[in-house]
N, C-alpha and C positions, 0 to 999 in steps of 0.2 A: 712466618708468613711472607709470601712473595709480594714484592712492589710491583707496580704497573710497568716499572722499567725492565725488572727481570722475567716478566711472565712469557712464556713461550707462546702460547695461544690466548687472547683476551676472550672472555667469556662470551661476548656477543659475535665472537667469530668462530665459535666451536662448530656449528652447523656447516658454514660454508667451507671451513677447513676440511671436515670429513667429507663433504661432497666432491671438493676438489681433489683431495687425496685419493678418492677411488679410482681417479682417472690415472694416476700414477701405477696402479695394479693393471688398469686397462691396456696402457701401451706396453708394460712389461710383459704382459701376456703375448701380445703380437710379436716383440722382438723375440722372445725365447721359444715359441711354437715354430718361428722361422727359421732359426739357426739350424736345427737339425735337416731342415729341408734342402741344404746344400749337398749334403750327402745322400738324401733319398732322391732328388732329381737326378744326380749323378748316375745313379744305378739304373733308374728307370728309363732315362733317356739316353744311356750310354754315351756321356760326354765327359769332358776332362775336369780336373779339379778347378782350372781356371774358368772354364765355362759354366760350371755349377755355381762357382762363387758369384757370378753375374747376379744371382739372387740377391746378394748383399748389396751389390753395387746398385741394382734397381730400389731395393728397400731403403737403403739410406742415401740414395739419390733424391729420393722425394723430400727428405729433410734439406738438402742442399737447395734444391729448386724453390721451396716455399717457405723457408725460414724468414727471409727478408719480406715478402709480400705479406706473411701472417703478422710480423710486427707492424708494418704499416697500417695494416688493417686494424688491429687492435688499438693502435695509436689514434686512429681517427674515431673508431667507434668505442667498444668497451671490451674487457674480459670475457664477459659472458657471450657476447656475440661471437667472439673468437672460438669459444669452446664450442658452440652449436655449429659452426661452420667445419670445425675439424671433426667433430662427431659424425656429420654428413658425408663427408669425405672418407672418412675410415670405414663407416658402413658401406658405402658405395664400393669401394675397393674389395671388401671382402665378398660382396654379392657377384662381382666380375669372375669370381673363381669358376661359378658355374659355366659361362660361356667357354672360359679358357679350358676347363676341363673337357668340354664338348669337342673343341677344337683340336684337342691333344696338340697344342702349340705352346713351346716354351716361351715364346716373345709374350704370348697373351698371358701368360702367369707373372713375367716381368712387369707388364704395363699394370696387372691388378695390385701388384706389391707397390709399385710407385705411386698409385692414386692413395692406396692405404696410408702411406708415409706423408703424402701432402697433408692428410688429414691429422696424423701424430704430429707434424711440424707445427701445425695450428695449436693442437694441445699442449705441446711442451712449450712452446713460445709463449702461450698463455699461463698455464698453470705454474710454472715454476716462479716467474716473478709476481704472481697473484698471491702465492704462497709467502712470498719474501715480504709482501705489503701488509699481511694480516696480523701485525703486532709491532712491537718495538724493533727499531732497527738493530739493537744490541743483540737481539736474540734471533735474528733472521737466519743467520747460517745453521743455527740449531733447528730451528722451526722446519728449513728446507730439507735437512737431514732426516728429521722425524717423518716428514711426509715422502721422502725418498725411500724409507724403510718399506714401505707398504709396496714398492715398485717391485722388489724380487718376490714378494707373495705371488702377484701376477705371473712372473716369470716363472716361479715352481709350478703353477698350475700349467701354465702353457708348455713347459718341459713334460709333464706327465701326460698331458693329451698327445703330444707328438710321440712320447714312448708308447703309450697303451693303444692310442686310436689311430694312429698313422703307423710308425715304424713297425710295430708288432704285427699290423694288419697286412703289410705289404707282401706281395709274393716273396718267398725267400730265396728265390733263383739269384745266385751270385752273378757277377759281371760275365764270366766265361760261359756260364750256362745260358745267359741271355743273349750272347753274341752267337752263340752256336743255333739257339733258336730262331734268331732273325735270319740266319743265312738259311737254314732247313725248312722253316715254315713261317714267312712273314706275317701271314693272316693271323696265325695263333699268337706270334710275339706281340702284333697290334692290339689283340685283345686282353693281353696280360698287361700291356701298357695303359690302355683305357681303364681296367680295372685298378691299377695302381694309381693313377691321376685322380679317379674319383674318390679313393680314400683320402688322398692329401686334400682334396676340395671340401669334402664334407665338414670337417671342424671349423673351416673359415666360412662357410655358410652360416652355420649356428652362431659363431662370433659376430657376423654381420647383423644378425637378429639381437643378439644381446646388445651391441653397440646402438642399434636402433632404439631400444628401450631407455638407454642412457640420454640419447637425444632428447626424448619426450620428458623424462625427469627433469633434465636441465632446462628445458622449455619452460616448464610450469614452475620451477623453484625461483624464489626470491634470493638473489645474491647481492651482497653490499656493493654500492655504487661509488666507493672510495676509490676505485679504479677506472674511472669513466675516462673517455678518450679525450685528448686536448690537442689544440691546434699548435702549430709551430713548424719552423723551418726544419724539415727532416735533413737536409745537406748539411745545416749547422750541427745538429745532434751527432751525425756521421763524423764530422770534422772533429768534434770534441772526443768523440770515443776514440779516433784514430790517434789523437795526441795524448791519450791516456795509456801509458806504457804498461801499467799493471793490467789494464783491462786487454791489451792486445796479447801481452805475454799469456794470460788466461784463456785467450781464445786459441792460441797456439797449443797449450798444454792440452786442452780439452779436446782437439783433433787427435794427439797421440794417446789420450786415454781412452777415447770411445774406440780408436782403432784397436788399440791391445784388448779391450774388453770383448770386442767382436772376434777378435782373430782366438783368443783363447777358449771363447765357449763355442765357436764354430767347429774349430778342429780338434777338440776332445774326441769327437768320434772317430776322425780318421787316425788320430794318434793311438787310440786304443785298438782300431782295427788293425792297422798296419805292424805295431809294435807287439801287441798281445793276441791278436787273432781273433778279438771278440766280435760277436754279432752287433749289430747297430743298436737294438733294444737295451742289450747289455751295457753297451758304451754309453748311450744315453742316461743310463742310470747314474754312471759317474758325474754326468753333466748335472743332473739332480743333486747329487752330492755337494758339488761346487756351488751350486745356487744356495743350498741349506747353509753352507758355511759363509757364502756373502751374506745372507739375511741375518744370521747371528752377529756376524762382524759388524754389520750396519748399525745395530742396535747399541753394541758395545762402543762403538766409535763415535755414535752421538752422544752417549753417556761422557766419554772421554774428553768431548771437546769442551765440557764444563770445566776442565782442569787444564788443558793445554791448547795452545794457539793452533788455529786449522792448519797452517801452513808447517809447523813442525810435525804434526801426525802424518801430513801428507808427505813429507820427506822421509820420514821413517818407513813408512808403508811403501813408497815406491822403491826403496833400497831393498826391503822385504821381497817385493814383487819380482826384482830383478834378480834376487838370489834363487827364488824357486823357478823362475825361467831357466836360469842356468843348470838346475837340478833336471828339469824336463828335457834339456838339450844333452847332457852328458850322463845320467844316469839310466842304465837300460832297464827294460822290463816294468814292473808293476811299481816300483819306487819312482821310477821316471814319471809314470802316471799320476802317482800319488803327489808329487811335486807340482805337477800341471794343475790338478785340482785345488791344491793348497794356495796357488796365486789368487783365487777368488777372494781370499780373506784379506789380501792386501789391496783388492780394488774398490771394497765396499765403500770407502769414504770419499773416493775420489771425485767422483762426477759433481755431487752436490755442494762439495766443499770448493771446487775450483770455480763452480757457478756463483756461490755466495761471495767468494773473494772478488770475483770480477765485477760484480753488481754493486759491492758495498759502496755507498755514498753517491750513487749515480742519480738518485731521486727519479725523476719520470723519464730521464735517459735510459732507465732501465728497461723500458717498453721495447726499444730497438736495441738496445744492448742485449738483451736476451736473444735477439735474432742471430748476432754473431756466434753465441754460445750454441745455438741450435745449428747453426751452419757448420759449426765444428763437428757436429755429428757426421758429417761426410767422412771423417775418418774412417768411419765404419763402411764407408761407401768403397773407398780406395784400397785400403790396406788388405782386407781379405783375399780381393782377387791377385794382389801381389804374392801373398803367402801361397795361394793356390798355384800360381805360376811356380814357386820355388819348389814346391811339393811336387809338381810335374817335371821339372828340369833339373833340380840340384843333385849334382852327383860330385861334390866337391872332395869327400872323404870317405874311404870305403867303410871307416869304423863308426860313421853315423849316417843313418837313414835320411833321406830328404824330408820326411815329416819332422824329423828332430831339427835338422838344420834350419828348417823354415821358421822356427821359434826364434831365430835371431832378430826377426822384425819386431816382436813383442819386447824383446830385451832392450833394443834401441829405444822403444817407446817410453819404457820405465826410466831410463837413464835421462830423458828429456825431462820427464815428470819430477824427477828427483831434482834436477837443476832449477826447474821451476819453484818447487818447493823451497829449496835452499835460498834461492834470491828473495822470494817473498818474505821469508822468515826474517832473513837477514836485514833486507833494505825496507820492508813495508810494515813488520812488526805486526802482520795480521795472523 
């Protein structure tokens, strides 16, 4: 029989836990319906890999912009109100895809993505520490890993929608054919573009409706008030956090983790297209396999945390991720793609584990501390455009394509995470 000390979820917290955990799937859906849009916008609008990667810059830029305001908001009020604001912004961003599609303007889509993720910043800044607070501190990391295990389920659904309802329904004309049509018949090309942008917009509009329903559900639901806002000197809290070396190191590690995750999942399609001449829907299927592996590994790693220190598992998996990344760089053909897909098994533990380590023992400072960790999602804002730039420009070795060379960035990220895991295991014993 479990004692109260080692209970993962106390009985009185089961319903709030389920309700808040549903949000993890909801933002997972948004993340992974969006990753394939980098390749889609590139083909539809005839832009470079760097320019199309601005989708990720706008998407994850919302996290950077709103993370600290969200943390200040929930500190002053409470977690439930933070969730409501997040859902409202998320829904509003989705609905902006309608005017963006009508305007046929890439910048308008970027604005919509930015507002969406301002909402996601509220949700993640709120939900992660809320889950940590729903039970004993000794099981907080396991509880967050359990909640995070449902995030990839939303991601898989988003990938499936992207594959079947967006990529498969886009006009199959390749870049050369589109360029030729643009030159020979600009009006016909504009009609093709409008039809493709409508295909992209449709699922986001439906998502906006779903998110609005969640907003109503949370509005009428009773959630525990153990996480209500507190008064206090915000600057003093930030100073305490900045003096906490483990917390600062965790934020840095999270920047590199989010960066590597988004790069790997964003550029699987480009890798399969360039190295194996696959069509986008087929390439997206490999992205879905990667996510299925990620989901399975998340549950396995959550179980293993019962027996191993989080930092030790983090170190081992970071080294594994680096090894598979080397395979994606140096192994040609289908086995290089298999190696790229396998990286997802090593990433599954990382986000919630770094998050749990960072906030361990922070008490109410965790409300602002969570902001730094959500701000760290900005790694997904900066690194994909850098990798896109490498794909466009890198011609260092004749034996390696620019797509394969570009994965030196994920390799570097895994090295940083491995160093963090090693130092945390050796010095902090977490």
